[in-house]
C-alpha positions as CSV (number, residue, x, y, z in Angstrom):
1,M,17.5,-20.2,-23.5
2,A,20.1,-17.8,-22.0
3,R,19.0,-15.8,-18.9
4,S,18.9,-12.0,-19.3
5,Q,20.4,-9.6,-16.9
6,G,16.9,-8.6,-15.9
7,D,16.2,-12.3,-14.9
8,D,19.3,-12.4,-12.8
9,D,18.4,-9.1,-11.1
10,H,14.9,-10.4,-10.3
11,S,16.3,-13.6,-9.0
12,A,18.8,-11.9,-6.7
13,R,16.2,-9.5,-5.4
14,E,13.8,-12.3,-4.8
15,R,16.4,-14.4,-2.9
16,I,17.2,-11.4,-0.7
17,L,13.5,-10.9,0.2
18,I,13.1,-14.6,0.9
19,A,16.2,-14.6,3.1
20,A,15.0,-11.5,4.9
21,E,11.6,-13.0,5.5
22,E,13.1,-16.2,7.0
23,L,15.6,-14.4,9.2
24,F,13.3,-11.7,10.4
25,A,10.8,-14.4,11.4
26,E,13.5,-16.4,13.2
27,T,15.4,-13.7,15.1
28,G,13.5,-10.5,14.6
29,F,14.1,-7.5,12.5
30,D,16.4,-5.6,14.8
31,A,18.6,-8.6,15.6
32,T,19.2,-9.5,11.9
33,P,22.2,-7.8,10.2
34,T,22.1,-7.3,6.5
35,S,25.3,-9.4,6.3
36,R,23.3,-12.5,7.5
37,I,20.7,-11.7,4.9
38,A,23.3,-11.5,2.2
39,T,24.9,-14.8,3.3
40,R,21.6,-16.7,3.3
41,A,20.6,-15.2,-0.1
42,G,24.0,-16.1,-1.5
43,V,24.7,-12.5,-2.7
44,P,27.3,-9.9,-1.9
45,K,26.3,-7.6,1.0
46,G,26.6,-4.6,-1.3
47,L,23.8,-6.1,-3.5
48,V,21.4,-6.0,-0.5
49,H,22.1,-2.3,-0.1
50,Y,21.7,-1.8,-3.9
51,Y,18.2,-3.1,-3.9
52,F,17.3,-1.9,-0.3
53,P,19.4,1.1,0.8
54,R,18.0,0.9,4.3
55,K,17.1,-2.3,6.2
56,Q,13.7,-0.7,6.8
57,D,13.2,-0.9,3.0
58,L,13.3,-4.7,3.3
59,L,10.5,-4.7,5.8
60,T,8.4,-2.3,3.6
61,A,8.9,-4.6,0.6
62,L,7.8,-7.6,2.6
63,V,4.7,-5.8,3.7
64,E,3.8,-5.3,0.0
65,R,4.0,-9.1,-0.5
66,L,1.1,-9.8,1.8
67,P,-1.7,-11.7,0.0
68,D,-4.6,-9.6,-1.2
69,E,-7.6,-10.0,1.1
70,R,-10.1,-8.6,-1.4
71,V,-12.5,-11.3,-2.3
72,D,-15.4,-11.1,-4.7
73,P,-18.6,-11.6,-2.6
74,A,-20.4,-13.1,-5.6
75,G,-18.2,-16.2,-5.4
76,L,-19.0,-16.7,-1.7
77,V,-22.5,-15.6,-1.0
78,V,-25.3,-18.1,-0.4
79,P,-28.4,-15.9,-1.0
80,G,-30.5,-15.8,2.1
81,D,-28.0,-17.7,4.3
82,L,-25.9,-15.2,6.1
83,A,-24.1,-17.7,8.4
84,S,-23.0,-19.9,5.4
85,S,-21.8,-16.9,3.5
86,L,-19.7,-15.6,6.4
87,R,-18.2,-19.1,6.9
88,R,-17.2,-19.1,3.3
89,L,-15.6,-15.7,3.6
90,V,-13.7,-16.7,6.8
91,A,-12.5,-19.9,5.1
92,E,-11.1,-17.9,2.2
93,L,-9.3,-15.5,4.4
94,D,-7.9,-18.4,6.4
95,A,-6.6,-20.0,3.2
96,R,-4.8,-16.9,2.2
97,M,-3.3,-16.5,5.6
98,N,-2.1,-20.1,5.6
99,A,-0.4,-19.5,2.2
100,S,1.8,-16.9,3.8
101,R,2.2,-18.1,7.4
102,L,5.9,-17.1,7.7
103,L,5.3,-13.6,6.4
104,S,2.2,-13.1,8.5
105,H,4.2,-14.3,11.6
106,L,7.0,-11.8,11.2
107,L,4.7,-8.9,10.4
108,W,2.5,-9.5,13.5
109,R,5.7,-9.8,15.4
110,E,7.1,-6.5,14.2
111,A,3.9,-4.4,14.3
112,D,4.6,-3.0,17.7
113,T,7.9,-1.4,16.8
114,H,7.7,-0.5,13.1
115,S,5.1,2.0,12.0
116,A,5.1,0.8,8.3
117,V,4.1,-2.7,9.5
118,R,1.5,-1.3,11.9
119,D,0.0,0.9,9.2
120,A,-0.1,-2.0,6.7
121,L,-1.9,-4.3,9.2
122,Q,-4.4,-1.6,10.2
123,A,-5.2,-1.1,6.5
124,R,-5.5,-4.8,6.1
125,F,-8.0,-4.9,9.0
126,R,-10.1,-2.1,7.4
127,R,-10.2,-4.2,4.2
128,V,-11.4,-7.2,6.1
129,V,-14.2,-5.1,7.7
130,D,-15.2,-4.0,4.2
131,Q,-15.2,-7.6,3.0
132,V,-17.4,-8.7,5.8
133,R,-19.8,-5.8,5.3
134,A,-20.1,-6.6,1.6
135,V,-20.9,-10.2,2.3
136,I,-23.5,-9.4,4.9
137,V,-25.3,-7.0,2.5
138,A,-25.1,-9.4,-0.5
139,A,-26.2,-12.4,1.5
140,D,-29.2,-10.8,3.3
141,P,-30.9,-8.2,1.2
142,G,-33.4,-7.5,4.0
143,E,-33.5,-4.2,5.7
144,M,-30.9,-3.8,8.4
145,A,-29.7,-0.7,10.1
146,A,-26.3,0.4,8.7
147,A,-24.9,0.9,12.2
148,D,-25.8,-2.8,13.0
149,V,-24.1,-4.0,9.8
150,D,-21.0,-1.9,10.6
151,A,-20.8,-3.2,14.2
152,A,-21.2,-6.9,13.0
153,A,-18.5,-6.4,10.3
154,G,-16.1,-4.9,12.8
155,L,-16.7,-7.7,15.3
156,L,-16.1,-10.5,12.9
157,A,-13.1,-8.8,11.4
158,L,-11.6,-8.4,14.9
159,A,-12.2,-12.1,15.5
160,V,-10.5,-13.1,12.2
161,S,-7.6,-10.7,12.8
162,Y,-7.0,-11.9,16.3
163,R,-7.0,-15.6,15.1
164,H,-4.5,-14.8,12.4
165,S,-2.3,-12.9,14.8
166,V,-1.8,-16.0,16.9
167,A,-1.8,-18.5,14.1
168,R,2.0,-18.9,14.3
169,H,1.4,-20.9,17.5
170,E,-0.6,-23.5,15.6
171,A,0.2,-26.0,12.9
172,A,-2.5,-24.4,10.7
173,I,-5.6,-22.4,11.4
174,G,-9.0,-23.9,10.6
175,N,-11.2,-23.4,7.6
176,G,-13.7,-21.0,9.2
177,T,-15.7,-23.8,10.9
178,D,-13.6,-24.5,14.0
179,G,-15.4,-24.1,17.4
180,P,-14.6,-20.5,18.4
181,M,-15.0,-19.1,14.9
182,E,-18.2,-21.0,14.3
183,R,-19.6,-19.5,17.5
184,E,-18.6,-16.0,16.3
185,V,-20.3,-16.5,12.9
186,A,-23.5,-18.0,14.4
187,F,-23.7,-15.2,17.0
188,I,-23.3,-12.5,14.4
189,A,-25.7,-14.0,11.9
190,G,-28.3,-14.5,14.7
191,A,-27.8,-11.0,16.1
192,L,-28.4,-9.5,12.7
193,A,-31.5,-11.5,12.1
194,G,-32.9,-10.0,15.3
195,V,-32.1,-6.4,14.6
196,R,-33.8,-5.7,11.3
197,A,-34.5,-2.1,10.7
198,P,-38.2,-1.4,11.3
199,A,-40.3,-1.1,8.2
200,Q,-41.2,2.4,7.1
201,P,-44.9,3.1,7.4
202,A,-46.7,3.4,4.1
203,R,-47.5,7.0,3.0
């Protein structure tokens, strides 16, 4: 079947993004001219500027390709077992990060100098906090103070985010059950078990 012009346009744009992702990860955003991106993508330089008028637009488009962190808690939660539920969540987040290691590498690398990347990673962190909070509440329906749940969600999200930020230095990150992360999960589950909100006196 003959390819349409739309197919060709999509293919060229995709090749440009793949080339930009690879080159930004290799040499950094600022050190990569659009001419190198065009060469690697096998397209004229003018086509890069057609799709992405500014080089910054390439970085913005790559941010949008980050995998979605939103996970349905119903598929992860082990009722009454908070530690196992959190391990499952961390393993799922790890799997998604491992599926986009190159992209994650370059975005963590560029976050200090590009506000669009920094904003995207901050929003990503907030979504992970929300995910952890949802799993805690679904896994353990007992009464816990909201402030304690929020603190625990923030702590685990920080641990996950830090591990993902340095994952480029490892062949692959674990599945949520490696030593340091296992200790984080066990600590948080144990701490929450000990800080249940006091029962309200009967009226």
